[in-house]
N, C-alpha and C positions, 0 to 999 in steps of 0.2 A: 518958534523963536530958536535961533541958533544956539543960544546959551543953554537952553533946556536940553537940546540934543547933545551938547558936550557933556552935560551933567549926567544925562541918561546913559550915554556910552561909557563914561568913566565908571559909573556904578556897576554897569554890566561887566566891565573889565575886572573890577574888584571882585565881584561875585564869582567870576570864572577862574581868576588867578590868585585869590587870596592865600591859597595853601602853599604857594612858593614865595620866595623872598622878592616880592615886587617893590618897586620904588615909585615915588610920586613923579620923578623925572620920566620913568618908563611909561607911566599912564599919560603924561603930557605929550610925550613923543608919539605914542599910539594915536592920540587925538590930533597931532600936528600943531600943538600949541606950545608956546613958551611956558616953562614951568611956573614962573611967578604969576603970569597972567592966568594960567589954569587955576592956581591956588586961590587967586583973588576972586575969580568968578564962582568957583566952587564954594568958598566960604560965604560969599555974598548970597548964594542961593540956598545953601544947606545949613548955614549957621555954625559950621565947624570946618576946620581945615581938612583937606583930603587925607592928611596923615591921621588926624583924630578919627575921621570916618573909617579909615582902614583898620585902625586899632580896635575901634568899637565893633566893627563887623567881625573881625577875627575873634574877639572875646565873646561875642554873642554865639558864634559857632562853637567855641570852646565850651561855653555853658550848656549848649545843646548836647555835647558829648559827655559831660561830667557824670550823668547817672549811670553810664555804662561801666560796670566794675571790671570788665576785661581790660579796659584802656588805662594805662598809667598816666599820671600828669605829664610825664615826658612825651608819651605817645600823643596825647592831646595837643601839647605845645607844637610838636612837629607837624601834626595834621592841619594846624591853622597857620603855618608859615613861620614858626619860631624855631630856629636851629638850636638855640641855647635855652634850656628849660629854666635856668636862673633868671634870664632876661624876661622870659614869659611870666614867671612868678611875680617879678617886680612890677611889670606893667599891669598884670591882672590885679594885684593888690592896690595899685594906684587908682585904677579905674573902677574896681568893684568893691573896694573898701575892706577886703579880706583876702587871705592867701587862697590859691586854688584848692589846697587841701581842706581848709576850713569851709570853703564854699561847698565842696563835695560832701563833707560831713553834714552840713546844714540841710542840703537838699535830699540826702538819702536817709536821714534819721527819722 
């Protein structure tokens, strides 16, 4: 099914490029699709928008890095594609229910 191929390729693209500031338009262009059409088929198949998927993917990678005491929260934010640590903290708290600092304290205590 061609839709499955688009979804698979878009997820592979996210997995490869999440650490830089990629956009949904960039992913759609990579696939050769209109942005709104891509968003519609992605949400239909995955149950969340490409933007939500990208955010969740980045935050999951950030959570993987949290136990490493050498990395600051800002280092982690940058490594998962957020240039602004404050923006990262706001998004993290919205999706994970606590600040990155609180999350780190919880998992390392």
